[in-house]
C-alpha positions in Angstrom: 69.5 -3.3 87.5 72.4 -4.9 89.1 75.2 -5.9 86.6 74.8 -9.3 87.9 71.8 -12.2 86.7 68.4 -11.4 88.6 65.2 -12.7 87.6 62.6 -10.6 86.7 59.0 -12.5 87.6 55.4 -12.2 87.2 53.0 -13.3 90.3 49.6 -13.8 87.6 50.9 -14.5 84.5 52.4 -17.7 84.8 55.1 -18.2 81.8 55.5 -15.3 80.0 55.5 -15.4 75.6 57.4 -12.1 75.4 59.3 -9.6 77.8 59.2 -5.9 76.6 62.0 -3.8 78.6 62.5 -0.1 78.4 65.5 2.3 80.8 63.6 4.6 82.7 66.1 6.3 84.7 69.8 6.3 85.1 72.6 5.8 83.0 71.5 4.7 80.4 73.5 1.4 79.1 70.8 1.6 76.5 67.7 3.9 75.8 65.6 1.6 73.6 63.2 -0.7 73.3 64.3 -4.5 74.0 62.1 -7.1 73.3 62.5 -10.5 73.8 60.4 -13.8 73.0 59.7 -17.3 73.5 58.9 -18.3 69.9 62.5 -16.4 68.6 64.0 -17.7 71.8 66.4 -16.7 74.0 69.8 -17.3 72.0 67.7 -15.0 69.2 68.0 -12.1 70.8 66.8 -8.8 71.2 64.6 -6.6 68.9 65.6 -2.9 69.2 63.0 -0.2 68.3 65.6 1.6 67.0 66.2 2.1 62.7 70.0 1.0 63.4 69.3 -2.6 64.6 67.6 -5.4 63.6 67.4 -8.5 65.7 70.6 -8.8 68.2 71.9 -12.4 68.5 73.6 -11.9 71.4 70.6 -11.9 74.9 70.3 -10.2 78.1 68.0 -13.2 79.0 69.3 -16.4 79.5 66.2 -18.0 80.0 62.0 -17.7 79.8 61.2 -18.9 83.5 57.4 -20.7 84.5 57.0 -16.9 86.4 59.3 -14.7 84.3 62.9 -13.8 83.3 66.3 -14.8 83.8 68.4 -11.4 82.9 72.2 -11.6 82.5 74.5 -8.6 83.1 74.4 -7.4 80.3 72.6 -4.7 78.5 68.9 -4.6 79.9 70.8 -5.1 83.9 73.0 -1.8 83.9 73.7 -1.1 87.0 72.0 1.7 89.1 69.2 2.6 86.1 65.6 1.6 86.5 64.3 -0.3 84.2 60.4 -0.4 83.9 59.7 -3.7 82.1 56.5 -5.8 80.3 55.6 -9.7 79.8 53.1 -10.8 77.8 51.0 -14.3 77.3 49.7 -15.9 73.9 46.0 -16.1 74.9 43.4 -16.6 72.4 41.8 -13.5 71.4 43.9 -11.2 73.7 47.5 -11.4 72.5 49.5 -14.0 69.6 53.0 -13.1 67.8 53.5 -14.7 64.5 57.1 -15.4 62.4 57.8 -14.8 59.2 60.5 -15.1 56.8 60.6 -12.9 53.8 60.7 -14.3 50.1 59.4 -11.4 48.0 56.2 -12.6 46.6 53.3 -10.1 46.2 51.4 -11.6 49.0 51.4 -13.4 51.5 49.3 -14.7 54.4 49.9 -15.4 57.7 47.8 -17.3 59.7 47.3 -16.7 63.4 45.5 -18.2 66.6 43.8 -15.4 68.0 40.2 -16.9 67.0 39.4 -12.4 66.5 40.0 -9.7 63.9 43.3 -7.8 65.4 42.5 -4.6 66.3 46.9 -3.9 66.6 49.6 -5.6 64.5 53.7 -4.8 64.8 55.9 -5.8 62.2 59.8 -5.8 62.7 62.2 -7.0 60.3 64.5 -8.9 62.0 67.6 -9.3 60.0 68.3 -5.6 59.5 67.3 -1.9 59.9 63.7 -0.9 59.6 60.9 0.8 60.9 58.4 -0.5 62.9 55.0 -0.6 61.0 52.0 -0.4 63.2 48.6 -0.7 62.1 45.3 -0.2 64.6 41.3 -1.1 63.9 39.7 1.8 64.1 36.0 1.9 62.7 36.6 -1.2 60.6 39.9 0.5 59.1 43.6 0.0 59.8 45.3 3.1 60.8 48.8 3.2 59.7 51.5 4.7 61.6 55.3 3.8 63.0 56.2 3.1 66.3 59.2 4.8 66.4 58.2 7.7 65.0 56.7 11.3 66.1 54.4 11.2 63.0 50.7 11.3 62.6 49.0 8.2 62.2 46.3 7.6 59.3 45.5 6.6 56.2 44.1 3.3 55.0 46.9 0.5 55.9 45.5 -1.9 53.2 45.2 -1.4 50.1 46.9 -2.8 46.4 50.3 -1.1 47.2 51.1 -1.1 51.2 50.8 -3.6 53.7 47.6 -5.4 53.8 46.3 -6.6 51.2 43.0 -6.9 52.4 41.0 -6.5 56.2 42.5 -8.9 58.7 40.4 -12.0 59.4 40.1 -13.8 63.0 42.6 -16.6 61.5 44.4 -14.8 59.2 46.1 -11.6 57.7 47.6 -10.8 53.9 50.3 -9.1 53.6 51.7 -7.4 50.1 55.3 -7.3 48.3 56.2 -4.3 51.3 56.3 -6.9 53.8 56.6 -9.7 52.3 60.6 -8.6 52.3 60.6 -8.3 56.0 
């Protein structure tokens, strides 16, 4: 980081849809994972990897560009600090992002544009503190875990009382009320 506006670019991806940054070395102004995305927009802020924050309204990103992002002088751009960053682009069969507003219903169908059964799903509450719920497809079962935990992944990720009401399909997944309040 340099504590002033700077552009971070990718030479092969084109316009990114999601930027994920993490502090690596130096003075940690912010040691959390930080995620910004085009779908929610730069004014929506970032998602934190901790349990304390939901979505922050002040953003360290001022724009998503055709070949990267422009950072302002705060947050993930502290002077004398080294960061690592990953860019993601929505692509059929590879990566998709879905935002929804919880309504407390017993189930909710979330449509996605993958065109394939998701092999990894991540859920994070945007308006309050919560864990990052993660599930990955393994032998036709989604195994659950928490991204911000050292606990072992395992168990059925979908049943009548937890997160997914049924196995995801190539176009949708049905979540239970555990996630409809997110």
